[in-house]
C-alpha positions as CSV (number, residue, x, y, z in Angstrom):
1,M,77.0,73.3,41.3
2,K,78.3,70.0,40.1
3,L,79.2,67.4,42.8
4,Y,81.7,64.6,42.7
5,Y,81.8,61.6,45.0
6,V,84.5,59.3,46.2
7,Y,83.0,56.0,47.4
8,I,84.1,52.7,48.9
9,L,82.3,49.4,48.0
10,K,82.6,46.2,50.0
11,C,82.7,43.3,47.6
12,S,81.4,39.8,48.2
13,D,84.9,38.5,48.8
14,E,85.3,41.1,51.6
15,T,87.7,43.3,49.6
16,Y,87.2,47.0,49.2
17,Y,86.9,48.9,45.9
18,T,87.4,52.7,45.9
19,G,86.1,54.8,43.0
20,M,85.0,58.3,42.0
21,T,81.9,59.4,40.2
22,N,79.5,62.3,39.7
23,N,76.5,60.0,40.3
24,V,76.7,57.3,43.0
25,E,73.3,55.7,42.2
26,R,74.1,55.3,38.5
27,R,77.5,53.9,39.3
28,M,76.1,51.4,41.8
29,R,73.6,50.2,39.1
30,E,76.4,49.9,36.6
31,D,78.6,47.9,39.0
32,E,75.8,45.7,40.4
33,G,74.5,45.1,36.8
34,G,77.9,43.8,35.7
35,R,78.2,46.4,32.9
36,N,81.9,45.9,32.4
37,P,83.3,42.4,32.6
38,A,86.8,43.7,32.9
39,S,86.1,45.7,36.0
40,Y,87.4,44.7,39.5
41,T,83.9,44.4,40.8
42,F,82.4,42.3,38.0
43,S,83.3,38.9,39.6
44,R,82.9,40.2,43.2
45,R,79.2,41.0,43.2
46,P,77.0,41.6,45.2
47,L,78.4,44.9,46.3
48,T,77.6,47.1,49.4
49,L,78.1,50.8,49.4
50,E,80.1,51.4,52.6
51,F,81.3,55.0,52.4
52,V,80.7,58.2,50.3
53,A,82.4,61.6,50.5
54,E,81.1,64.6,48.5
55,F,83.3,67.2,46.8
56,T,82.7,70.3,44.7
57,N,86.2,70.2,43.2
58,P,86.9,67.3,40.9
59,F,90.7,67.6,41.4
60,I,90.3,67.2,45.2
61,A,88.0,64.2,44.6
62,I,90.6,62.5,42.4
63,E,93.3,63.2,45.0
64,R,91.2,61.7,47.8
65,E,90.3,58.7,45.6
66,K,94.0,58.0,45.0
67,Q,94.8,58.5,48.7
68,F,92.1,56.1,49.8
69,K,93.1,53.5,47.2
70,N,96.6,53.4,48.8
71,W,95.3,52.9,52.4
72,S,95.4,49.6,54.2
73,R,92.2,47.6,54.8
74,K,92.3,48.6,58.5
75,K,92.6,52.3,57.7
76,K,89.6,52.1,55.2
77,Q,87.6,50.3,57.9
78,A,88.4,53.1,60.4
79,L,87.2,55.7,57.8
80,I,84.0,53.7,57.1
81,N,83.3,53.4,60.8
82,D,83.9,57.1,61.5
83,Q,86.9,56.3,63.7
84,F,88.8,59.3,62.5
85,K,91.2,59.5,65.5
86,L,92.6,56.1,64.5
87,L,93.6,57.2,60.9
88,P,97.0,58.7,61.6
89,N,98.2,55.6,63.4
90,L,97.1,53.2,60.7
91,A,99.9,53.8,58.2
92,K,100.2,51.2,55.5
93,K,103.9,50.7,56.1
94,K,104.8,48.9,59.3
95,F,108.4,49.4,60.6
96,K,110.3,46.7,62.5
97,K,111.3,47.5,66.1
98,N,114.7,48.9,66.5
99,Q,114.9,49.6,62.7
100,E,117.4,52.4,62.1
101,V,116.0,55.6,60.8
102,Q,117.7,56.8,57.6
103,T,118.9,60.3,57.2
104,L,118.0,62.0,53.9
105,S,120.4,64.6,52.6
106,F,119.8,66.8,49.6
107,S,120.4,70.3,48.6
108,I,119.1,73.0,46.3
109,P,121.8,75.4,45.0
110,G,122.2,78.2,47.6
111,F,119.9,76.4,50.1
112,P,121.3,73.3,51.7
113,L,118.8,71.1,53.5
114,R,119.1,68.2,55.8
115,Y,116.1,66.2,56.9
116,K,116.1,63.6,59.7
117,P,112.7,62.1,60.7
118,D,111.9,63.1,64.3
119,S,110.1,60.7,66.6
120,N,107.8,63.6,67.5
121,C,106.6,64.1,63.9
122,R,103.1,62.9,63.1
């Protein structure tokens, strides 16, 4: 069975890099060795492997990689530190207090829908 990995590296400038590979050790050697001068990590070496998740389905691995790349720094740190209970509350978008919630309306022929975000939704 082939395995796929989503990983998070901490760069020397304290930023995080998220990637996917089928061989973490090889990928670390490539990134640390500066194989690709155009890569994000090239000028941010040395690198530290902070997190690895293993997948058997490459499509799910790609989906998780994209998801993690869009996360805030704090949310990535919670994942790295196994603080899973904090993840739902660490949304990237911060809303201002007293900001009015928009109501979205749309319809599908024969099936009208109306969606209003509920404060109880998580």
